[in-house]
C-alpha positions in Angstrom: 0.0 -0.1 0.2 1.1 3.5 -0.9 0.7 6.9 0.2 -2.6 7.0 -1.7 -4.0 4.0 -0.4 -6.5 3.8 2.8 -5.8 0.4 4.7 -9.1 -1.0 6.3 -8.6 -2.7 9.7 -7.7 -2.4 13.3 -4.4 -1.3 14.8 -1.7 1.2 14.9 -0.4 -0.3 11.6 -3.4 0.8 9.8 -4.0 3.9 11.8 -0.2 5.3 11.2 0.0 4.4 7.6 0.5 7.6 5.8 -2.5 7.0 3.2 -4.9 6.8 6.3 -3.3 10.0 7.8 -3.8 11.7 4.4 -7.5 10.4 4.0 -8.4 11.8 7.7 -7.4 15.2 6.6 -9.4 14.9 3.4 -12.1 13.8 5.6 -11.7 16.6 8.2 -12.1 18.9 5.3 -15.4 17.9 4.3 -16.9 17.1 7.8 -18.6 20.6 8.1 -20.4 19.5 4.9 -21.4 16.3 6.2 -22.7 17.5 9.5 -24.8 20.3 7.9 -26.1 18.0 5.2 -29.5 16.6 5.5 -30.0 12.6 6.0 -30.7 12.2 2.5 -27.5 14.3 1.3 -24.8 12.8 4.0 -24.3 9.7 1.4 -24.0 12.2 -1.6 -20.9 13.7 0.5 -19.5 10.5 1.3 -19.4 9.6 -2.0 -17.9 12.9 -3.3 -15.0 12.1 -0.6 -14.5 8.9 -2.2 -14.5 10.3 -5.6 -12.1 13.0 -4.8 -9.8 10.2 -3.3 -9.9 7.8 -6.3 -9.1 10.8 -8.5 -5.6 11.0 -7.3 -2.6 10.4 -9.4 -1.8 7.4 -8.9 -5.6 6.6 -7.9 -6.5 6.5 -4.3 -7.6 3.0 -3.1 -9.4 1.4 -0.3 -7.7 -1.7 0.7 -8.3 -4.7 3.1 -5.8 -7.6 3.7 -6.5 -10.5 1.1 -7.7 -13.9 2.5 -4.6 -15.4 0.4 -2.0 -13.4 2.6 0.7 -15.6 4.0 3.1 -14.6 6.9 4.7 -11.4 6.1 3.7 -11.5 2.5 0.7 -9.4 3.0 -1.6 -8.9 -0.3 -4.4 -6.3 -0.6 -7.4 -6.2 -2.3 -9.8 -3.2 -3.1 -13.1 -3.4 -1.1 -15.1 -1.2 -4.0 -16.9 1.7 -3.8 -20.1 0.6 -1.8 -17.3 -0.5 1.1 -15.5 2.6 0.6 -18.5 5.0 1.0 -19.4 3.0 4.2 -16.0 3.7 5.5 -16.1 7.1 4.7 -19.3 7.7 6.4 -18.1 6.1 9.3 -15.1 8.4 9.3 -17.5 11.8 8.6 -19.3 10.6 11.7 -16.5 10.4 13.7 -14.9 12.8 16.5 
């Protein structure tokens, strides 16, 4: 995973990853819009944040550790836009 990748998971390894840090900064920029949005518009704000993240060069990704990872050989899979929007909404709701 690189600087434009959000690693989904628990623990300091994912929290301290540069991509996750950069993503939290992006979320922080959009949080006021999310808080002010109606219940119907909140998913749209989350979707826009995902689009912004994915439009980076190289494209931003939302990754989860693959089931086929072995030991120190970690493989990562993109979770897709639906799961990415769910994760983004969760971050926008957080403190």
